[in-house]
C-alpha positions in Angstrom: 150.8 102.3 78.2 154.1 101.1 76.8 155.8 101.1 80.2 152.9 99.1 81.7 153.0 96.6 78.9 156.8 96.1 79.4 156.3 95.7 83.2 153.5 93.1 82.6 155.9 90.9 80.7 157.3 90.0 84.1 156.2 86.7 85.6 156.1 88.1 89.1 152.5 87.3 90.4 152.9 89.9 93.1 153.4 92.8 90.7 150.6 95.4 90.8 150.3 98.3 88.4 147.9 101.2 88.7 147.4 103.4 85.6 145.8 106.8 86.3 144.3 108.7 83.4 141.4 111.1 83.6 140.0 109.9 80.3 140.2 106.3 81.6 141.5 105.0 78.2 145.0 104.0 77.2 146.6 103.8 73.9 144.6 106.5 72.2 146.1 109.6 73.8 146.5 112.9 72.0 147.7 111.5 68.6 146.0 108.1 68.3 142.5 109.3 69.1 142.3 111.1 65.7 139.1 110.1 63.9 139.8 111.0 60.2 140.9 108.3 57.9 143.9 110.3 56.7 145.1 111.2 60.1 147.9 108.6 59.9 150.9 107.5 61.7 153.9 109.1 60.0 156.2 106.1 60.6 155.9 103.0 58.4 154.2 100.0 60.1 157.5 98.1 60.1 158.9 100.6 62.6 155.9 100.8 65.0 156.1 97.7 67.1 155.4 98.3 70.8 158.5 96.2 71.6 162.0 96.9 70.2 162.9 93.2 70.7 159.9 92.1 68.6 160.2 94.5 65.6 157.5 92.7 63.6 154.9 92.7 66.4 152.7 95.5 65.0 152.9 94.2 61.4 151.9 90.7 62.6 148.9 92.2 64.5 147.9 94.2 61.5 147.8 91.1 59.3 145.8 89.3 61.9 143.2 92.1 62.4 143.0 93.3 58.8 144.1 90.3 56.7 144.9 91.1 53.1 144.4 94.9 53.4 148.1 95.8 53.4 150.5 94.2 51.0 153.7 95.6 52.5 154.9 96.7 56.0 155.9 100.0 54.4 152.5 101.4 55.0 151.2 104.3 57.0 148.1 103.2 58.9 145.4 105.4 60.4 146.4 106.7 63.8 143.1 105.5 65.4 143.9 102.0 64.2 147.3 102.2 65.8 145.6 103.3 69.0 143.5 100.2 68.9 146.7 98.1 68.5 148.2 99.7 71.7 144.9 99.1 73.6 145.1 95.4 72.5 148.8 95.2 73.5 147.9 96.4 77.0 144.9 94.1 77.2 146.9 91.0 76.2 149.8 91.9 78.6 147.3 92.3 81.5 145.6 89.0 80.7 148.8 86.9 81.2 148.3 87.0 84.9 144.9 88.5 85.7 144.5 91.0 88.6 147.8 92.8 88.3 146.6 95.8 86.4 144.2 98.5 87.7 143.0 101.4 85.5 141.6 104.4 87.3 139.6 107.1 85.4 140.8 110.0 87.6 143.1 113.0 87.5 146.4 112.8 89.4 146.8 116.1 91.2 149.8 115.6 93.4 152.7 113.2 93.9 154.7 112.9 97.1 157.5 110.6 98.2 156.7 109.0 101.6 159.0 106.6 103.3 159.9 103.8 100.9 157.2 104.7 98.3 155.0 107.3 96.9 151.5 108.6 97.4 149.4 110.1 94.5 146.4 112.3 95.4 143.5 112.1 93.0 140.9 114.6 92.0 138.2 112.7 93.8 140.0 113.2 97.1 141.4 109.7 97.5 145.0 108.6 97.3 147.0 105.7 95.8 150.2 104.4 97.4 152.9 102.5 95.5 156.5 101.6 95.8 157.3 103.6 92.6 155.7 106.5 90.8 156.3 107.2 87.1 155.3 110.3 85.2 154.2 109.2 81.7 152.0 112.1 80.7 153.0 112.4 77.1 152.6 115.6 75.0 150.8 118.6 76.3 149.5 121.2 73.8 149.6 124.9 74.5 146.3 126.8 74.8 145.3 128.2 71.5 146.5 131.7 70.9 144.5 134.9 70.7 142.6 134.6 74.0 140.4 131.8 72.8 139.8 133.3 69.3 142.0 130.8 67.6 140.9 127.1 67.9 142.6 123.8 68.0 141.7 121.4 65.1 139.4 118.7 66.4 138.5 120.5 69.6 134.9 121.3 70.7 135.4 124.8 69.2 136.1 123.4 65.8 132.5 123.5 64.6 131.4 123.1 61.0 132.5 125.8 58.6 131.0 127.3 55.4 132.9 125.1 52.8 133.9 128.3 50.9 135.1 130.3 53.9 138.7 131.5 54.0 140.8 129.9 56.8 144.2 130.5 58.3 146.4 127.9 59.9 149.2 128.9 62.3 152.2 126.6 62.0 153.3 124.5 59.0 154.3 121.2 60.7 152.6 117.9 61.2 149.7 119.5 63.2 149.0 121.8 60.3 148.8 118.7 58.0 146.2 117.3 60.4 144.1 120.4 60.2 144.4 120.4 56.4 143.3 116.7 56.3 140.3 117.5 58.4 139.3 120.4 56.1 139.9 118.2 53.0 137.7 115.4 54.3 135.0 118.0 55.1 135.3 119.0 51.4 136.4 122.5 52.2 136.8 124.6 49.1 137.8 128.0 50.5 141.3 129.4 50.5 143.6 128.2 53.3 146.5 130.4 54.3 149.3 128.6 56.2 151.5 130.9 58.3 154.8 130.0 59.9 158.1 131.8 60.7 160.1 129.8 58.2 157.5 128.7 55.7 158.7 125.1 55.7 156.6 122.0 54.9 157.3 118.5 56.2 158.9 116.4 53.4 157.8 113.0 52.2 158.9 109.6 53.2 160.5 107.3 50.6 161.2 103.6 51.0 165.0 103.7 51.1 167.5 101.7 53.0 169.1 103.2 56.1 172.7 104.3 55.8 175.1 102.5 58.2 177.0 105.2 60.0 179.9 104.2 62.3 179.8 105.9 65.7 183.5 106.7 65.3 182.6 109.0 62.3 180.0 111.1 64.2 181.4 114.4 65.5 180.1 114.1 69.1 180.8 117.1 71.2 181.8 119.3 68.3 180.2 122.6 67.5 176.9 122.8 65.7 178.5 124.2 62.6 181.0 121.3 62.5 178.2 118.8 62.8 176.2 120.6 60.0 179.3 120.6 57.8 179.9 116.9 58.4 176.2 116.1 57.9 175.8 118.0 54.6 179.0 116.4 53.2 177.7 113.0 54.1 174.5 113.7 52.3 176.3 115.0 49.2 178.6 111.9 49.2 175.6 109.6 49.6 173.6 111.2 46.8 176.7 111.2 44.5 176.6 107.4 44.8 173.0 107.3 43.9 171.6 107.3 47.5 169.1 109.5 49.2 169.3 112.1 52.0 166.6 110.2 53.9 169.1 107.3 54.3 171.5 109.7 56.1 168.8 111.2 58.4 167.6 107.7 59.4 171.1 106.5 59.7 171.9 109.2 62.3 168.9 108.4 64.4 170.6 105.9 66.7 173.0 108.7 67.7 170.6 111.6 68.0 170.2 111.4 71.8 174.0 111.0 72.3 174.7 114.0 70.0 172.3 116.1 72.0 173.9 115.1 75.3 177.3 115.9 73.9 176.5 119.5 73.4 176.9 122.3 75.9 173.9 124.4 76.8 174.8 127.1 74.2 174.9 124.6 71.3 171.5 123.2 72.4 169.9 126.6 72.5 171.4 127.4 69.1 170.0 124.2 67.7 166.5 124.9 69.1 166.5 128.4 67.8 168.0 128.1 64.4 168.3 124.5 63.2 165.3 122.6 64.6 162.8 123.9 62.0 164.9 122.5 59.1 165.7 119.3 61.0 162.0 118.7 61.8 160.9 118.8 58.2 163.5 116.3 57.2 163.3 114.1 60.3 159.5 114.0 60.8 158.2 113.2 57.4 154.8 112.6 55.8 153.3 109.6 54.1 154.0 110.2 50.3 150.4 110.4 49.2 149.5 113.0 51.9 152.6 115.0 50.9 151.6 114.8 47.2 148.0 115.9 48.0 149.2 118.9 50.0 151.6 119.9 47.2 148.8 119.7 44.7 146.6 121.9 46.9 149.4 124.5 47.0 150.0 124.3 43.3 146.3 124.7 42.7 146.2 127.8 44.8 143.8 126.6 47.5 146.6 126.4 50.1 149.0 129.4 50.3 152.2 129.0 52.4 153.4 132.3 54.0 156.7 132.8 55.9 155.7 135.3 58.4 155.5 136.1 62.1 152.0 135.9 63.7 151.3 139.2 65.5 147.8 138.7 66.8 144.1 138.3 66.1 140.8 140.0 67.0 137.1 139.5 66.3 135.8 141.1 63.1 132.1 140.7 62.9 131.3 137.0 62.6 134.9 136.3 61.5 138.5 136.9 62.6 141.1 139.5 61.6 144.6 138.1 61.8 147.7 140.3 61.7 151.0 138.9 60.4 154.4 140.3 59.5 156.0 138.6 56.4 159.6 137.5 56.8 162.0 140.2 55.6 159.5 143.0 56.0 158.7 145.5 58.7 155.2 146.1 57.4 152.2 144.2 58.9 149.4 142.7 57.0 145.8 142.0 58.1 143.8 139.1 56.7 140.1 138.5 57.3 139.1 134.8 57.7 136.3 132.8 59.1 138.6 130.9 61.5 142.2 130.6 62.7 143.5 127.2 63.6 146.4 127.2 66.0 148.7 124.3 64.9 151.8 125.6 66.7 152.7 122.2 68.1 153.3 121.0 71.6 154.2 123.1 74.6 157.9 123.9 74.8 158.1 125.4 78.3 157.3 122.9 81.1 156.8 125.8 83.5 153.7 126.7 81.6 152.2 123.3 82.0 148.5 123.1 82.7 148.9 119.6 84.3 148.3 119.9 88.0 150.8 117.3 89.0 153.6 118.9 87.0 152.8 122.3 88.6 152.7 120.7 92.1 156.0 119.1 91.7 157.7 122.2 90.4 156.1 124.6 92.9 157.0 122.3 95.9 160.6 121.9 94.6 160.2 118.2 94.2 161.0 118.7 90.5 162.8 121.3 88.4 162.7 122.2 84.7 165.7 121.0 82.6 168.1 123.7 81.5 166.2 124.2 78.3 162.8 124.3 80.1 161.5 121.8 77.5 160.8 119.1 80.1 161.7 118.0 83.7 165.3 117.4 84.8 166.1 113.7 85.1 169.3 111.7 85.5 170.6 108.9 83.3 168.1 106.5 84.9 165.1 108.8 84.3 164.9 109.6 88.0 163.4 113.0 88.8 165.7 115.7 90.0 164.5 118.1 92.6 165.1 121.9 92.7 168.0 121.4 95.1 169.7 118.8 92.8 168.8 115.7 94.8 167.7 112.7 92.8 164.4 111.1 93.7 164.7 107.5 94.9 161.1 106.7 94.0 159.9 108.8 91.0 160.8 108.2 87.4 159.9 110.0 84.2 159.4 108.7 80.6 158.5 110.1 77.2 158.4 113.7 76.1 158.9 115.1 79.6 162.5 113.9 79.4 163.2 115.9 76.3 165.8 118.0 78.1 168.1 115.0 78.5 167.2 113.0 75.3 165.6 115.6 73.0 164.4 112.9 70.5 162.0 111.0 72.8 158.6 111.7 71.3 158.1 108.8 68.9 157.2 105.2 69.7 160.6 103.7 68.3 162.4 105.8 70.9 160.0 105.6 73.8 159.7 101.8 73.6 163.4 101.5 74.2 163.3 103.9 77.2 160.3 102.0 78.7 162.0 98.6 78.3 165.1 99.9 80.1 163.0 101.5 82.9 160.8 98.4 83.3 164.0 96.3 83.8 165.3 98.8 86.4 162.0 98.9 88.3 161.7 95.1 88.4 165.3 94.5 89.5 165.7 93.1 93.0 166.6 95.8 95.6 
């Protein structure tokens, strides 16, 4: 949606864009279709414009569509509302010069480069031809664990529960918070056990200024331990002057992609294995009131946070028996609950993708996983790289599928910059 909106800013009357999505809707997606009031965007409104060169765009839209409701741009709006904004952005962009945008409610099954363009085969047996093809498939969740016994929050299997029933949630990140919000809004009273390897909760946002960090001070290309030492010292120095660690985390954001790219494969693997859980809870924070509510639920004993390894689940009568191994212990524990929610986050191995077009590209050698297997391999211009190392002249990739090259390319503030650059490249005379 963001890429299409950036392309449609062009005044070229001959431009034609076909968006293919099996749901037939754009802007909502996995995150922004959430229905609950407290399923909220975890970035303040001031940072959620669809356009980096118009930072106040979303805030202006919010004031126009819900006048007087929000007193400050430091507000965390419902995700469904933000999805409505994105739909409106696309609608307005398409209306500038009518007839340039086509939306197809179909599934893309295969993508092939043919001559000076591409051909996309659809699930209904037809094909769409174009000069360029762009993979913008966003996040893909893993199938729920336990051979279908665990469920995803909000899925068709997430049927109403006895409000006093015990529940287990696998994972303690933002997806866990979504499940907890859903249970809270359903007035669930039963105990909730949250299980994750590290037992870490996302921290809260705070309205603080971003620290200005000079690029010359950032230890690009140094070891992970050197970066960690530098970062912790910067936090200590900032807090000694009355500042806040959040200012440092946010100040480093412009350099996160460059840092990732400066590391060898060994450092990247070490980060993913050992540092990412701690980075995530500081980097991907919660609206303050949601964090406070979760902390209160933990203090009251309704929510119990357990650092443990999930070992498996099985049916136990009408409920579920889950087996875990607490951190630091060799002994296993079994817990009987009414339901297990799998909130383990997004898929981290692109080879296990359930998306037919991703599978087709990998199996035919037209694409290859990045060295970390967390996305597809692309070059600096987001061009798809084939199994034999050749760079596709006609296929580009945006968003989370490019994590292997950029790592932090999952949030709107990052993706909008990527889409703006790609739109400029695609529209350039050739």
